N, CA, C and O atoms as a MOPAC input file, in Angstrom:
PM7 MOZYME 1SCF
protein

 N     37.07800 1    34.96200 1   129.27900 1
 C     37.35000 1    33.51800 1   129.09000 1
 C     37.44300 1    32.88200 1   130.56000 1
 O     38.03300 1    33.52400 1   131.42900 1
 N     36.94400 1    31.78900 1   130.82200 1
 C     37.04600 1    31.15100 1   132.32100 1
 C     38.09500 1    30.04200 1   132.23800 1
 O     38.08800 1    29.30300 1   131.25400 1
 N     38.92100 1    29.89400 1   133.12700 1
 C     40.11600 1    29.13200 1   133.35800 1
 C     39.59800 1    28.25600 1   134.45000 1
 O     38.89500 1    28.67700 1   135.36800 1
 N     40.01600 1    26.89700 1   134.29100 1
 C     39.89700 1    25.94800 1   135.61000 1
 C     41.07200 1    24.86800 1   135.55000 1
 O     41.01400 1    23.89600 1   134.79600 1
 N     41.89500 1    25.06100 1   136.21000 1
 C     43.17900 1    24.58400 1   136.67500 1
 C     42.70400 1    23.15200 1   137.57500 1
 O     41.83200 1    23.20400 1   138.44100 1
 N     43.41000 1    21.93100 1   137.22000 1
 C     43.24700 1    20.93500 1   138.06200 1
 C     44.57000 1    19.85400 1   137.72900 1
 O     45.38700 1    20.03700 1   136.82700 1
 N     44.56800 1    18.78600 1   138.60600 1
 C     45.84200 1    17.99600 1   138.66200 1
 C     46.65500 1    17.91800 1   139.60400 1
 O     47.45500 1    16.99400 1   139.74700 1
 N     46.51700 1    19.00300 1   140.43300 1
 C     47.50300 1    19.02500 1   141.75400 1
 C     47.35800 1    17.92200 1   142.64100 1
 O     46.43900 1    17.12400 1   142.45800 1
 N     48.25700 1    17.77000 1   143.69500 1
 C     48.35000 1    16.79100 1   144.58500 1
 C     49.53800 1    16.83600 1   145.40500 1
 O     50.32500 1    17.78300 1   145.40100 1
 N     49.65900 1    15.73900 1   146.14600 1
 C     50.78500 1    15.42300 1   147.00400 1
 C     51.41800 1    14.28100 1   146.08900 1
 O     50.84500 1    13.34000 1   145.53900 1
 N     52.89400 1    14.66700 1   146.08500 1
 C     53.99700 1    13.69300 1   145.49400 1
 C     55.14100 1    13.78100 1   146.09800 1
 O     55.50500 1    14.80700 1   146.67500 1
 N     55.88200 1    12.62600 1   146.02100 1
 C     57.13600 1    12.63000 1   146.76600 1
 C     58.24400 1    13.12200 1   145.63700 1
 O     58.05500 1    13.01300 1   144.42600 1
 N     59.33500 1    13.63700 1   146.19500 1
 C     60.48700 1    14.13800 1   145.64200 1
 C     60.76600 1    13.22900 1   144.44800 1
 O     60.84600 1    12.02900 1   144.71100 1
 N     60.92100 1    13.58700 1   143.23400 1
 C     61.24600 1    12.64500 1   142.09200 1
 C     60.01400 1    12.22200 1   141.39000 1
 O     60.17800 1    11.48400 1   140.41900 1
 N     58.86400 1    12.54600 1   141.69700 1
 C     57.70900 1    11.94800 1   141.32500 1
 C     57.11100 1    12.90200 1   140.11600 1
 O     57.68200 1    13.95300 1   139.82400 1
 N     56.01800 1    12.49300 1   139.49300 1
 C     55.47600 1    13.49000 1   138.40900 1
 C     54.11900 1    13.70600 1   138.77900 1
 O     53.53100 1    13.07800 1   139.66100 1
 N     53.60400 1    14.68200 1   138.02300 1
 C     52.26300 1    15.22500 1   137.98200 1
 C     51.93000 1    15.67000 1   136.50000 1
 O     52.78100 1    15.89100 1   135.63900 1
 N     50.66500 1    15.76100 1   136.34800 1
 C     50.26400 1    16.45900 1   135.01000 1
 C     49.05700 1    17.32400 1   135.32300 1
 O     47.95500 1    16.84400 1   135.58800 1
 N     49.33600 1    18.70800 1   135.27600 1
 C     48.21400 1    19.71600 1   135.45300 1
 C     47.35400 1    19.92700 1   134.23300 1
 O     47.93600 1    19.92700 1   133.14800 1
 N     46.26200 1    20.07700 1   134.25600 1
 C     45.54700 1    20.40400 1   133.24000 1
 C     44.96000 1    21.89100 1   133.42400 1
 O     44.82400 1    22.27900 1   134.58500 1
 N     44.67800 1    22.56800 1   132.60200 1
 C     43.67800 1    23.88200 1   132.50300 1
 C     42.74300 1    23.95700 1   131.26000 1
 O     43.04600 1    24.11200 1   130.07700 1
 N     41.49300 1    23.80000 1   131.86300 1
 C     40.34600 1    23.92700 1   130.74800 1
 C     39.77800 1    25.35400 1   130.37500 1
 O     39.29000 1    25.99000 1   131.30900 1
 N     39.78300 1    25.80000 1   129.40500 1
 C     39.24100 1    26.97500 1   129.11200 1
 C     37.62500 1    26.98200 1   128.52600 1
 O     37.13700 1    26.09200 1   127.82900 1
 N     36.99200 1    28.11100 1   128.95100 1
 C     35.58900 1    27.96200 1   128.49700 1
 C     35.57600 1    29.17300 1   128.30500 1
 O     36.38600 1    29.86900 1   128.91800 1
 N     34.46700 1    29.87800 1   127.22000 1
 C     34.04300 1    31.04100 1   126.88700 1
 C     34.82800 1    31.49900 1   125.38300 1
 O     34.55100 1    30.69600 1   124.49200 1
 N     35.59600 1    32.43900 1   125.01000 1
 C     36.14700 1    32.84200 1   123.98100 1
 C     37.14800 1    31.79800 1   123.35600 1
 O     37.69900 1    30.89300 1   123.98300 1
 N     37.27400 1    32.04500 1   122.16700 1
 C     38.16800 1    31.00900 1   121.44500 1
 C     39.52800 1    30.90700 1   122.01800 1
 O     40.36000 1    31.81000 1   122.10800 1
 N     39.64000 1    29.54800 1   122.43100 1
 C     41.03000 1    29.15100 1   123.23300 1
 C     42.16600 1    29.36700 1   122.19400 1
 O     43.17200 1    29.95200 1   122.59600 1
 N     42.12300 1    29.04000 1   121.16400 1
 C     43.12000 1    28.82500 1   120.31500 1
 C     43.74200 1    30.25100 1   119.87000 1
 O     44.80800 1    30.35600 1   119.26300 1
 N     43.06700 1    31.14000 1   120.19000 1
 C     43.40400 1    32.64000 1   120.05700 1
 C     44.35900 1    33.27300 1   121.12400 1
 O     44.96100 1    34.33900 1   121.00100 1
 N     44.38700 1    32.43600 1   122.17500 1
 C     45.14600 1    32.97400 1   123.51400 1
 C     46.55300 1    31.97800 1   123.36600 1
 O     46.59400 1    30.78200 1   123.07500 1
 N     47.73800 1    32.96500 1   123.68900 1
 C     48.93900 1    32.38700 1   124.21200 1
 C     48.53800 1    32.20400 1   125.72200 1
 O     47.94100 1    33.01900 1   126.42500 1
 N     49.02500 1    30.88100 1   126.08600 1
 C     48.75300 1    30.43900 1   127.61300 1
 C     50.04200 1    30.38100 1   128.27200 1
 O     51.06600 1    30.14000 1   127.63400 1
 N     50.03700 1    30.60700 1   129.60900 1
 C     51.02300 1    30.29000 1   130.45400 1
 C     50.81600 1    29.86900 1   131.87800 1
 O     49.76700 1    30.06500 1   132.49100 1
 N     51.86400 1    29.28700 1   132.36000 1
 C     51.71100 1    28.72800 1   133.88300 1
 C     52.61500 1    29.54400 1   134.75300 1
 O     53.78700 1    29.77100 1   134.45600 1
 N     52.07200 1    29.94500 1   135.75500 1
 C     52.78700 1    30.56200 1   136.94800 1
 C     52.75900 1    29.81000 1   138.18100 1
 O     51.95200 1    28.88700 1   138.06800 1
 N     53.26100 1    29.83400 1   139.20100 1
 C     53.44800 1    29.36000 1   140.39900 1
 C     53.46900 1    30.09300 1   141.56500 1
 O     54.17500 1    31.09800 1   141.47600 1
 N     52.90000 1    29.91700 1   142.68500 1
 C     53.13400 1    30.79600 1   143.72300 1
 C     53.29600 1    29.94400 1   144.99800 1
 O     52.46300 1    29.14900 1   145.43200 1
 N     54.61400 1    30.26400 1   145.58100 1
 C     54.94000 1    29.20300 1   146.76800 1
 C     54.52800 1    30.17400 1   148.14300 1
 O     54.59900 1    31.39300 1   147.99000 1
 N     54.16000 1    29.70700 1   149.28400 1
 C     53.87600 1    30.51400 1   150.37500 1
 C     54.97200 1    31.36100 1   150.79500 1
 O     56.09800 1    30.93100 1   151.04900 1
 N     54.50100 1    32.98000 1   150.88600 1
 C     55.20300 1    33.76600 1   151.20300 1
 C     56.16100 1    34.32300 1   150.25700 1
 O     57.07900 1    35.05100 1   150.63400 1
 N     55.95200 1    33.96500 1   148.90000 1
 C     56.90400 1    34.37400 1   147.92600 1
 C     55.86900 1    34.98000 1   146.77800 1
 O     54.66000 1    34.77000 1   146.88500 1
 N     56.41200 1    35.73800 1   145.68500 1
 C     55.40600 1    36.13300 1   144.82000 1
 C     55.34200 1    35.24700 1   143.63900 1
 O     56.21200 1    34.43800 1   143.31700 1
 N     54.18500 1    35.48600 1   142.99700 1
 C     53.58400 1    34.54400 1   141.88500 1
 C     55.09300 1    34.56900 1   140.82800 1
 O     55.75700 1    35.59000 1   140.64600 1
 N     55.32500 1    33.57300 1   140.38600 1
 C     56.21800 1    33.50200 1   139.43200 1
 C     56.06900 1    32.75200 1   137.91500 1
 O     55.26800 1    31.83600 1   137.73000 1
 N     56.84700 1    33.21300 1   136.99800 1
 C     56.63700 1    32.60100 1   135.72700 1
 C     57.16200 1    31.17700 1   135.66600 1
 O     58.32400 1    31.02900 1   136.04500 1
 N     56.50200 1    30.11200 1   135.25400 1
 C     56.89400 1    28.61600 1   135.01700 1
 C     57.11400 1    28.48300 1   133.44300 1
 O     58.26900 1    28.35000 1   133.03700 1
 N     56.13800 1    28.51300 1   132.61600 1
 C     56.15600 1    28.20500 1   131.44400 1
 C     55.10300 1    29.04100 1   130.46900 1
 O     54.20900 1    29.70400 1   130.99300 1
 N     55.24600 1    28.98100 1   129.05800 1
 C     54.40100 1    29.76800 1   128.22800 1
 C     54.19700 1    28.90900 1   126.94200 1
 O     55.20700 1    28.32900 1   126.54400 1
 N     52.99500 1    28.73100 1   126.19900 1
 C     53.17600 1    28.08300 1   125.02200 1
 C     52.26100 1    29.01300 1   124.00400 1
 O     51.21300 1    29.53100 1   124.39200 1
 N     52.72300 1    29.15500 1   122.78000 1
 C     52.12800 1    29.80900 1   121.96100 1
 C     50.82100 1    29.19600 1   121.22400 1
 O     50.37400 1    28.12200 1   121.62800 1
 N     50.19100 1    29.89900 1   120.11000 1
 C     48.85900 1    29.53900 1   119.87700 1
 C     48.92200 1    28.28000 1   119.12500 1
 O     47.88300 1    27.62200 1   119.10900 1
 N     49.83800 1    27.86700 1   118.56400 1
 C     49.73500 1    26.43000 1   117.73100 1
 C     50.35000 1    25.31100 1   118.56900 1
 O     50.13600 1    24.12000 1   118.34200 1
 N     51.11300 1    25.75900 1   119.53300 1
 C     52.05200 1    24.81200 1   120.53500 1
 C     53.30300 1    24.68700 1   119.90400 1
 O     54.06700 1    23.89200 1   120.45200 1
 N     53.73600 1    25.28800 1   118.85000 1
 C     55.06300 1    24.99200 1   118.59000 1
 C     56.10800 1    26.27400 1   118.93800 1
 O     57.24200 1    26.34800 1   118.46500 1
 N     55.64200 1    27.05600 1   119.65600 1
 C     56.56400 1    27.83900 1   120.48600 1
 C     56.43500 1    27.78500 1   122.07900 1
 O     55.40100 1    28.03600 1   122.69700 1
 N     57.67100 1    27.41100 1   122.64000 1
 C     57.44300 1    27.45000 1   123.96300 1
 C     58.52100 1    27.94600 1   125.02000 1
 O     59.71500 1    27.85500 1   124.73700 1
 N     58.18700 1    28.36800 1   125.99900 1
 C     59.30900 1    29.13700 1   127.06200 1
 C     59.18300 1    28.49400 1   128.34800 1
 O     58.08200 1    28.10100 1   128.73400 1
 N     60.29200 1    28.34900 1   129.08100 1
 C     60.29100 1    27.95200 1   130.44000 1
 C     61.12900 1    28.58500 1   131.35100 1
 O     62.20200 1    28.99400 1   130.90600 1
 N     60.88500 1    28.75200 1   132.49800 1
 C     61.73100 1    29.35000 1   133.50100 1
 C     62.95700 1    28.43100 1   133.52900 1
 O     62.88500 1    27.25800 1   133.16400 1
 N     64.01200 1    28.96300 1   133.94500 1
 C     65.25200 1    28.09600 1   134.18100 1
 C     65.12700 1    27.09300 1   135.12800 1
 O     65.58700 1    25.98300 1   134.86200 1
 N     64.61100 1    27.28700 1   136.13300 1
 C     64.35700 1    26.63300 1   137.49200 1
 C     63.56900 1    25.07700 1   136.88900 1
 O     63.71100 1    23.99000 1   137.44900 1
 N     62.88600 1    25.27600 1   135.85400 1
 C     61.72900 1    23.99700 1   135.59200 1
 C     62.27600 1    23.35100 1   134.11400 1
 O     61.88800 1    22.27000 1   133.67200 1
 N     63.18200 1    24.17600 1   133.49900 1
 C     63.86600 1    23.73600 1   132.04100 1
 C     64.23200 1    22.23600 1   132.34700 1
 O     64.84400 1    21.85200 1   133.34400 1
 N     63.69400 1    21.35500 1   131.19200 1
 C     64.03900 1    20.14800 1   130.99900 1
 C     63.60800 1    19.15200 1   132.24000 1
 O     64.17200 1    18.08500 1   132.48100 1
 N     62.63400 1    19.63700 1   132.89500 1
 C     61.68400 1    18.73400 1   133.94500 1
 C     60.34800 1    18.99400 1   133.67700 1
 O     59.54900 1    18.07900 1   133.87600 1
 N     59.88800 1    20.22200 1   133.20300 1
 C     58.38800 1    20.43000 1   132.82500 1
 C     58.39300 1    20.49200 1   131.46600 1
 O     59.40100 1    20.78300 1   130.82200 1
 N     57.08700 1    20.17900 1   130.87500 1
 C     56.62200 1    20.45500 1   129.56100 1
 C     55.41100 1    20.84100 1   129.50400 1
 O     54.54000 1    20.31700 1   130.19800 1
 N     55.17600 1    21.82900 1   128.65700 1
 C     53.95700 1    22.55300 1   128.63500 1
 C     53.44700 1    22.27000 1   127.20800 1
 O     54.20000 1    22.47700 1   126.25700 1
 N     52.19700 1    21.80600 1   127.02400 1
 C     51.50900 1    21.41200 1   125.78400 1
 C     50.00300 1    21.89300 1   125.73900 1
 O     49.41900 1    22.27000 1   126.75500 1
 N     49.45000 1    21.85500 1   124.56100 1
 C     47.96100 1    22.39000 1   124.70200 1
 C     47.38700 1    21.38700 1   123.40600 1
 O     48.03100 1    20.89000 1   122.48300 1
 N     46.12600 1    21.31100 1   123.67600 1
 C     45.18500 1    20.81000 1   122.68900 1
 C     44.21400 1    21.61100 1   122.69000 1
 O     43.41400 1    21.79200 1   123.60800 1
 N     44.25900 1    22.30600 1   121.28500 1
 C     42.92200 1    23.33000 1   120.94300 1
 C     41.70100 1    22.46800 1   120.85400 1
 O     40.66900 1    22.91400 1   121.35700 1
 N     41.68500 1    21.40300 1   120.33400 1
 C     40.31100 1    20.89900 1   120.14500 1
 C     39.65800 1    20.76500 1   121.56600 1
 O     38.43500 1    20.88200 1   121.64600 1
 N     40.40300 1    20.52700 1   122.68800 1
 C     39.81100 1    20.33000 1   123.78600 1
 C     39.98100 1    21.53200 1   124.67800 1
 O     39.98800 1    21.42200 1   125.90400 1
 N     40.11300 1    22.64600 1   124.06900 1
 C     40.37900 1    23.73100 1   124.82800 1
 C     41.26200 1    23.54100 1   126.10600 1
 O     40.74900 1    23.82500 1   127.18900 1
 N     42.40100 1    23.13600 1   126.06800 1
 C     43.04200 1    22.65400 1   127.04000 1
 C     44.42600 1    22.84500 1   127.12200 1
 O     45.02500 1    22.62500 1   126.07000 1
 N     45.09200 1    23.19200 1   128.07300 1
 C     46.67500 1    23.42000 1   128.27000 1
 C     47.25300 1    22.53300 1   129.22900 1
 O     46.57800 1    22.17900 1   130.19500 1
 N     48.15700 1    22.22500 1   129.10800 1
 C     48.81000 1    21.11900 1   130.03400 1
 C     50.06000 1    21.49000 1   130.59600 1
 O     50.83700 1    22.24000 1   130.00400 1
 N     50.26400 1    21.05500 1   131.58700 1
 C     51.90600 1    21.28500 1   132.36100 1
 C     52.53600 1    19.77400 1   132.89000 1
 O     52.31500 1    19.47700 1   134.06400 1
 N     53.24400 1    18.91000 1   132.11700 1
 C     53.74800 1    17.74400 1   132.92200 1
 C     54.85400 1    18.12500 1   133.37700 1
 O     55.68500 1    18.84000 1   132.81600 1
 N     54.90000 1    17.54300 1   134.65800 1
 C     55.93300 1    18.08600 1   135.60200 1
 C     56.52900 1    16.73400 1   136.09400 1
 O     55.83600 1    15.89500 1   136.67000 1
 N     58.09300 1    16.54400 1   135.78800 1
 C     58.77200 1    15.29200 1   136.20800 1
 C     59.97400 1    15.73900 1   136.98400 1
 O     60.43300 1    16.87000 1   136.82800 1
 N     60.49000 1    14.87600 1   137.81300 1
 C     61.44000 1    15.01000 1   138.64100 1
 C     61.36800 1    16.12400 1   139.50800 1
 O     62.25700 1    16.93500 1   139.76800 1
 N     59.81200 1    16.05100 1   140.06700 1
 C     59.54200 1    17.20000 1   141.03400 1
 C     60.47300 1    17.04100 1   142.37200 1
 O     60.82400 1    16.02900 1   142.97800 1
 N     60.71000 1    18.27800 1   142.57400 1
 C     61.52200 1    18.66200 1   143.95600 1
 C     60.64900 1    19.32200 1   145.01900 1
 O     59.59500 1    19.84000 1   144.64900 1
 N     60.97000 1    19.34700 1   146.21800 1
 C     60.10600 1    20.26000 1   146.96000 1
 C     60.28200 1    21.67400 1   147.12700 1
 O     59.78700 1    22.35200 1   148.02800 1
 N     61.09700 1    22.11100 1   146.10300 1
 C     61.02500 1    23.55300 1   145.93900 1
 C     60.03300 1    23.90100 1   144.75500 1
 O     59.84700 1    25.06400 1   144.39600 1
 N     59.36600 1    22.73700 1   144.13700 1
 C     58.41000 1    23.02800 1   143.38300 1
 C     57.06400 1    23.12100 1   144.05500 1
 O     56.05800 1    23.41100 1   143.40800 1
 N     57.04500 1    22.93300 1   145.05700 1
 C     55.70300 1    23.24000 1   146.00400 1
 C     55.17200 1    24.46200 1   145.91000 1
 O     55.80200 1    25.46800 1   146.23600 1
 N     53.86500 1    24.48600 1   145.41700 1
 C     53.21300 1    25.86700 1   145.29500 1
 C     51.90600 1    25.68100 1   144.73700 1
 O     51.54000 1    24.58100 1   144.32300 1
 N     51.20900 1    26.67400 1   144.70800 1
 C     49.64400 1    26.80400 1   144.09400 1
 C     50.10600 1    27.04700 1   142.68300 1
 O     50.90500 1    27.97900 1   142.59400 1
 N     49.83300 1    26.50500 1   141.67900 1
 C     49.87900 1    26.48100 1   140.36300 1
 C     48.74500 1    27.20600 1   139.51500 1
 O     47.57400 1    26.84300 1   139.62300 1
 N     49.14500 1    28.29800 1   138.62400 1
 C     48.02700 1    28.91400 1   137.97400 1
 C     48.26300 1    29.01500 1   136.48400 1
 O     49.37500 1    29.23300 1   136.00300 1
 N     47.13900 1    28.84300 1   135.76700 1
 C     47.23600 1    29.02900 1   134.27500 1
 C     46.59900 1    30.48900 1   133.99100 1
 O     45.78600 1    31.02200 1   134.74500 1
 N     47.00600 1    30.96100 1   132.99400 1
 C     46.56000 1    32.32000 1   132.39400 1
 C     46.87700 1    32.55600 1   131.03200 1
 O     47.85000 1    32.11100 1   130.42400 1
 N     45.82100 1    33.41900 1   130.52900 1
 C     46.06500 1    33.90100 1   129.24900 1
 C     46.84100 1    35.02200 1   129.13500 1
 O     46.79500 1    35.86200 1   130.03300 1
 N     47.67800 1    35.20500 1   128.00300 1
 C     48.78100 1    36.21200 1   127.93400 1
 C     48.03200 1    37.54300 1   127.14700 1
 O     47.33200 1    37.34300 1   126.15400 1
 N     48.21600 1    38.68400 1   127.59900 1
 C     48.18500 1    39.82600 1   126.93700 1
 C     49.17800 1    40.47400 1   126.53500 1
 O     50.19700 1    39.80100 1   126.37500 1
 N     49.25900 1    41.86700 1   126.24900 1
 C     50.33300 1    42.60500 1   125.79300 1
 C     51.51400 1    42.49300 1   126.92900 1
 O     51.21800 1    42.52700 1   128.12300 1
 N     52.93800 1    42.35000 1   126.45900 1
 C     53.88400 1    42.52600 1   127.65900 1
 C     54.86900 1    41.30500 1   127.62800 1
 O     54.68400 1    40.29700 1   126.94500 1
 N     55.88400 1    41.51300 1   128.41200 1
 C     56.75100 1    40.43900 1   128.56900 1
 C     56.12400 1    39.09700 1   129.06200 1
 O     55.17400 1    39.19600 1   129.83900 1
 N     56.46800 1    38.08900 1   128.76700 1
 C     56.10800 1    36.78800 1   128.82300 1
 C     56.13700 1    36.28200 1   130.32700 1
 O     55.18500 1    35.63400 1   130.76100 1
 N     57.20500 1    36.57300 1   131.09700 1
 C     57.60600 1    36.39900 1   132.25900 1
 C     56.72700 1    37.25600 1   133.60400 1
 O     56.64800 1    36.92700 1   134.78800 1
 N     56.15700 1    38.40400 1   132.92000 1
 C     55.62700 1    39.37700 1   133.95100 1
 C     54.22600 1    39.06700 1   134.10000 1
 O     53.43600 1    38.99200 1   133.15900 1
 N     53.90900 1    38.86400 1   135.48400 1
 C     52.29800 1    38.45900 1   135.92300 1
 C     51.55400 1    39.51400 1   135.13400 1
 O     50.61100 1    39.11200 1   134.45300 1
 N     51.85700 1    40.88000 1   135.12500 1
 C     51.22900 1    42.05700 1   134.81300 1
 C     50.57900 1    41.84400 1   133.22300 1
 O     49.68300 1    42.52600 1   132.72600 1
 N     51.25300 1    40.77800 1   132.63200 1
 C     50.98100 1    40.58500 1   131.12000 1
 C     49.87600 1    39.73400 1   130.77300 1
 O     49.39000 1    39.62700 1   129.64700 1
 N     49.49400 1    39.10800 1   131.86600 1
 C     48.33400 1    38.07800 1   131.77800 1
 C     46.98700 1    38.73900 1   132.14100 1
 O     46.87900 1    39.61500 1   132.99900 1
 N     46.09200 1    38.29900 1   131.49600 1
 C     44.68200 1    39.10000 1   131.68500 1
 C     43.60700 1    37.89800 1   132.50400 1
 O     42.88000 1    38.20500 1   133.44900 1
 N     43.66700 1    37.01800 1   132.13000 1
 C     42.59800 1    35.85200 1   132.88500 1
 C     43.13900 1    35.00400 1   133.43900 1
 O     44.05500 1    34.48800 1   132.79900 1
 N     42.93400 1    34.58500 1   134.49400 1
 C     43.72100 1    33.72700 1   135.41200 1
 C     42.70300 1    32.52700 1   136.15100 1
 O     41.69800 1    32.86100 1   136.77800 1
 N     43.05500 1    31.31500 1   136.00600 1
 C     42.53700 1    30.19200 1   136.74000 1
 C     42.64400 1    30.39000 1   138.27600 1
 O     43.29400 1    31.27900 1   138.82600 1
 N     41.92800 1    29.45400 1   138.86700 1
 C     41.76900 1    29.60400 1   140.47700 1
 C     43.12400 1    28.91900 1   141.09100 1
 O     43.32700 1    29.04000 1   142.29900 1
 N     43.94300 1    28.28500 1   140.36900 1
 C     45.07500 1    27.69400 1   141.00200 1
 C     44.83700 1    26.16200 1   141.39700 1
 O     43.76600 1    25.76300 1   141.85500 1
 N     45.68200 1    25.54300 1   141.22600 1
 C     45.81300 1    24.04400 1   141.90500 1
 C     47.03600 1    23.77500 1   142.83700 1
 O     48.07200 1    24.32300 1   142.46300 1
 N     47.09700 1    23.17600 1   143.76300 1
 C     48.17600 1    23.06900 1   144.79700 1
 C     48.68600 1    21.86400 1   144.55700 1
 O     48.06100 1    20.80400 1   144.50500 1
 N     50.17400 1    22.08600 1   144.36600 1
 C     51.11900 1    21.11200 1   144.08500 1
 C     51.93700 1    21.03400 1   145.38900 1
 O     52.49400 1    22.02100 1   145.86900 1
 N     51.97700 1    19.83900 1   145.92000 1
 C     53.10600 1    19.89700 1   147.19900 1
 C     54.11000 1    18.46300 1   146.94400 1
 O     53.70300 1    17.31000 1   146.80000 1
 N     55.15300 1    18.82000 1   146.94200 1
 C     56.25300 1    17.76800 1   146.90900 1
 C     57.08900 1    17.56400 1   148.15800 1
 O     57.83200 1    18.36700 1   148.72200 1
 N     56.78100 1    16.23400 1   148.47700 1
 C     57.58300 1    15.89100 1   149.98200 1
 C     58.75500 1    15.48700 1   149.79300 1
 O     58.86400 1    14.81400 1   148.76700 1
 N     59.75400 1    15.64000 1   150.42000 1
 C     61.13800 1    15.35800 1   150.68800 1
 C     61.45300 1    14.02900 1   151.04900 1
 O     62.61800 1    13.71500 1   151.29300 1

């Protein structure tokens, strides 16, 4: 499956952005989808995950109550709505399809998008 992330940009602290990840190839609805991020000089970290139907979601503590993951299986797209952004949210954001393993573990994900840069200024 091919993943294309978009929607990143420069925003002031307290602002909002919505990231999109469009999937092409195999059946999108069969994948559990995740968002990760990687800040400069840091390891890639889990942000959010959504189940096949969208009913189940999980978030990193650092983004809980500020970010919302959703999906539209008819459009083969997963979204990440980011509100109340902070400078520490600055990172390249990646979407990925989940395989076996823990949801917060990078190694549990099979296919990755190219990433989209989010920069939050103070």
